[in-house]
C-alpha positions in Angstrom: 17.6 -0.2 -14.1 19.5 2.5 -16.4 22.5 0.1 -16.1 24.9 1.0 -19.4 27.1 -1.4 -21.5 30.1 -1.0 -23.5 28.6 -1.8 -26.9 32.0 -2.1 -28.5 32.9 -4.8 -26.0 29.2 -6.5 -26.6 30.3 -6.6 -30.2 33.7 -8.1 -29.7 31.9 -10.9 -27.5 28.7 -11.3 -29.4 29.0 -9.8 -32.8 27.3 -7.0 -34.6 24.0 -9.0 -34.2 22.9 -8.6 -30.5 20.1 -10.6 -31.1 22.0 -13.9 -31.5 21.8 -16.7 -29.1 24.7 -16.2 -26.3 26.1 -19.8 -26.5 26.0 -19.8 -30.3 28.0 -16.7 -30.2 30.4 -18.1 -27.5 31.0 -21.4 -29.4 31.9 -18.8 -32.6 33.8 -16.2 -30.5 34.8 -17.3 -26.8 38.0 -18.5 -25.5 38.6 -22.2 -25.1 37.2 -22.2 -21.5 34.1 -20.2 -22.2 33.7 -22.5 -25.7 34.1 -25.4 -23.2 31.2 -24.4 -20.8 28.8 -23.5 -23.8 29.5 -26.7 -25.3 28.6 -28.3 -21.9 25.6 -26.5 -21.3 24.3 -27.2 -25.1 25.0 -30.9 -24.2 23.3 -30.9 -20.7 20.3 -29.1 -22.2 20.6 -31.8 -25.2 20.1 -29.3 -28.1 19.7 -31.1 -30.9 20.4 -28.6 -33.4 23.7 -27.9 -32.0 25.5 -30.7 -32.9 26.7 -29.4 -36.4 28.1 -26.3 -34.2 29.5 -28.6 -31.6 31.6 -31.1 -34.2 33.9 -28.6 -35.1 34.9 -28.4 -31.6 36.1 -32.1 -31.5 39.3 -30.7 -33.5 40.0 -27.6 -31.1 43.6 -26.6 -30.9 42.7 -27.1 -27.0 41.9 -30.4 -25.4 39.3 -29.2 -23.2 36.9 -28.1 -26.0 37.6 -31.2 -27.5 36.6 -33.4 -24.6 33.5 -31.6 -23.9 32.2 -31.6 -27.3 32.8 -35.3 -27.3 30.7 -35.9 -24.2 27.9 -33.2 -25.5 27.4 -35.0 -28.8 27.0 -38.3 -27.1 24.8 -37.2 -24.6 22.2 -35.2 -27.3 22.5 -38.3 -29.5 22.8 -41.0 -27.4 25.4 -42.5 -29.6 29.2 -43.4 -28.9 31.3 -41.2 -30.9 34.5 -43.0 -32.3 37.1 -39.8 -32.1 39.7 -39.8 -29.4 39.9 -36.2 -27.9 43.3 -37.2 -27.1 44.4 -36.8 -30.5 46.1 -34.1 -32.0 43.4 -31.7 -33.1 44.2 -32.3 -37.0 43.9 -36.1 -36.8 40.0 -35.6 -35.8 38.9 -33.0 -38.3 38.3 -35.1 -40.8 37.0 -37.8 -38.5 34.4 -35.4 -37.2 33.6 -34.0 -40.9 33.1 -37.6 -41.7 30.9 -38.6 -38.9 28.9 -35.3 -39.3 28.1 -36.4 -42.9 27.2 -40.0 -42.0 24.9 -39.1 -39.2 23.2 -36.4 -41.4 22.4 -39.1 -44.1 21.4 -41.6 -41.7 18.9 -39.0 -40.0 17.5 -37.7 -43.3 13.9 -38.3 -43.9 13.6 -40.6 -47.1 10.0 -41.0 -49.0 
């Protein structure tokens, strides 16, 4: 009790709004290895709302988050993801965007 935290350090890590979800904030601001862990947790928990947040990490500049994102998305959706995380990040950017758009269109409810 009575513990104090450096507010400036917390803002650097989590942004100005300290009420945001720590995993979401880590995806947005964390280092690659921190992002990979957050991605893994979201996948393990099968957090469906996280799929659009995970998709950009398929084209991460570092391979570790790319592999983590692919596995997490496949775990959450139960679908194979036609993206190769070994390819250069730039090559996966358009494929990830297209896959996400197609998935969104397929999951929309039609009257």
